[in-house]
N, C-alpha and C positions, 0 to 999 in steps of 0.2 A: 456379591454372591458369586460362587465359583462357576456356575453355568453361563454366566455372562462374559467370562474371560476365556481366552483361547490358550490352551496349553502349548508347550514347546513343540510337540509333534504336529499339531494342527498348523502352527505357524510355519514350520519347515515345509509341510506339504503345500501350503498356500504360496510360499516363496518359490518353491519348485515349479508350481503351475504357472507362476507369473513369468517364467523364463520360456520364451518361445524358441523352439529348435526347428530349423528348416530341414528339408530333406537332405541337404548336403552335409549335415552334421554341425553346422555353425549355429551358435546360440545367439539370440538377440535379447540380451539382458538389459534392463534399464540402467541408466547411468548411476554409478555409485553402488551397484548391487554386489553383495558379497554372499556367495553360496554358503549354506550352513555346513559346519564341520561334521555334524552328526554325533558330537560328543562335547561334554562340558569342558571349559577351560580349566586346567589344573591350577590350584593355588600356588603362590610363590613358595611357601614352605614345602609343599609336596614336590615341586620341581627341583628346588635346591637339594632336598633329601635324596631324590633319585640321581641327581648329578654327582653328589658327593659320596653317595653310598651309605651304608649303615655305619653308625658310630660304634667304634669298638668299646667294649666295656672296660672299666679301669682295671689295672693289673691287681691280681689278688696276692701275689707273692713278690718278694724282692728279686728272685731269679727271673720272673716274667717281666718285671720292669726293666731289668738290665738287658734282657733279650730285645725288648722293644727299642731301647736306646741304641743298641747296636744296629738294628734295622734302620732307624732314623738316620744314623750316621752314614750308613751305606747309601741312603737316598740323597744325603747332603755330603758329598765327599770332601771333607776338610780334615787334613792330617793333624796329628797331635802337635807337630812342630808349628804349624800355622796358627793353631789356637794359642799356643804358648807365646808366640811372637805377637799376636794381637793383644793378649792380656798384658804383656810387658810394655807394649806401646801405650796402652790405655793408662797403665800405672805411671809411666814416665810423664805423660802429658798431664795427668792429674797432679803429680808432684810439682810440675812446672807451673801449675795454676791456670791451665787452659780451661776457659769457661765451658767449653763443649763437653769436657770429661769430668767436671767437678760434680759432686753430689749437690742436690738442691739446697741443702743447708749452707753450702759454702759459696754459692753463686752470688754475683752482684758486687758492685763497687763498695757497698756499705760493709759487707763481710770482709772484703779485701782490706779495707781501711782498719777494721777492728783487728784483723790478724797482724797488720803492721804495727799497731799500737802495742799489742801484746809482745810481739817479737823484738821490738826495739828497746826493751828494758828487761832487767832480771827480776824475777818474781819469786817470792817465798813458796808459791804454789808449785814451782818447778821441783821442789823437794818432796812432792807427794809420793811419787813412785819409790824413790830411795827410802823414804820413811816407812812405807808399807813393807819393804824388804827387811828393814831393821826390826820391825815389830815381829815379823814371821821368824826371823833368826833368834830373837830374844825368847820367843816361846819354846824354842828347841833347847835352850840352855837351862839345865835343871838347877839354876841358882836363883833363889827368891830375890836377892838384892839386885841382880841384873834385870830381872823382870820388872821390879818396882821402878828402877831408874828409867828403863825403856818406856814404861807406861807413862811416867811423869813427863819425859821429853816428848813423847808422842802427843800427849794432851796439850802441852804448851804450843807445839808447832801447829796442831790442828786449829786451835783457837786463833793463832796468828794468821793462818791461811784463810779462815772464814772472814776475819776482819779485813784482810787485804782484798779478798775477792769482792766483798761488799763495796769497799771504797773504790776499787778499780772499776766495778760495774757502773757506779754512778758517774765517775769521771769520764769513762768511755762513752756512755750515753750522751753526756753533755757535749763532748767533742764531736760526736757524730751528728748531733742536731745542728751544731755550728757549721760543719763541713757540708752537710746535705740538708739544707733547710726545707727542700721540697719533698723529702722522703718521710714516710710514716715510720717513726722510730718507736719501738717498744723497749723501754729500758730494761725490763726483766729478762726479755729474750736475749738482747745483746749482752747483758751482764753474765748470763749463764753461758753464752757462747764463748765469751772471753775467759770465764772461769775454767771451762773445759780445756780451752786452748792452752792456758797458762799452766795447767796441772800436768800436761803431757811433757815428756822429755823432748828437748829441742830436736834431736835427730829423728824422732818418731812422729813429728808433727806433719800433718798432711792438710793442705799443700805445704811444700817445703818453704821455710821462712825466707823471705826476700831480704830482710834486714838483720843485722847483728846488733847485740846490745850496745846502745850508745849512738847508733846511726840516726841521722835526722829523717823524719818522715817526709816523703815527697808530697 
């Protein structure tokens, strides 16, 4: 029942009466006594909100977003040259295979070994990009015979690429399990990773190939 409990005001008055004050102005409070603050302790969320201030609403227009970006750049004074230099350094380290700058999909010794397996041989999949360009050019030529031959050649190469990608995926998964017996190897994932790597032009592969076709794998 509520009348059997003391409210906060009564407790504060009782605590204040328990403190004896002598004529000299010195108080004789019991040991461990803490005087009442007279107000409730604010919650953590309220305290952080007061310290950080009100949250700005999201920008409604592109111009407003650009203006906020300029203000943030003024608060964090980094020149355009410094940003370009940092981006160039990140790209160079990524191309060199530095684990700290690689994407999560490219990290780890297993992925490095798969890249070496792909880069150490020539693949039919390497003709994927040139074949796509050939198809695009053939569509622009208004000669039905050229388009038919281009379609036939494209179909044959695509079938060869699919077969090669499937066989390479199984072979690479087997070699990875032999090289890293303690690693959990998912054959489909490694096969797709090798397929994408092999379908890219060698100069555009990232990280940069460490081996040339025919080089032994370390």
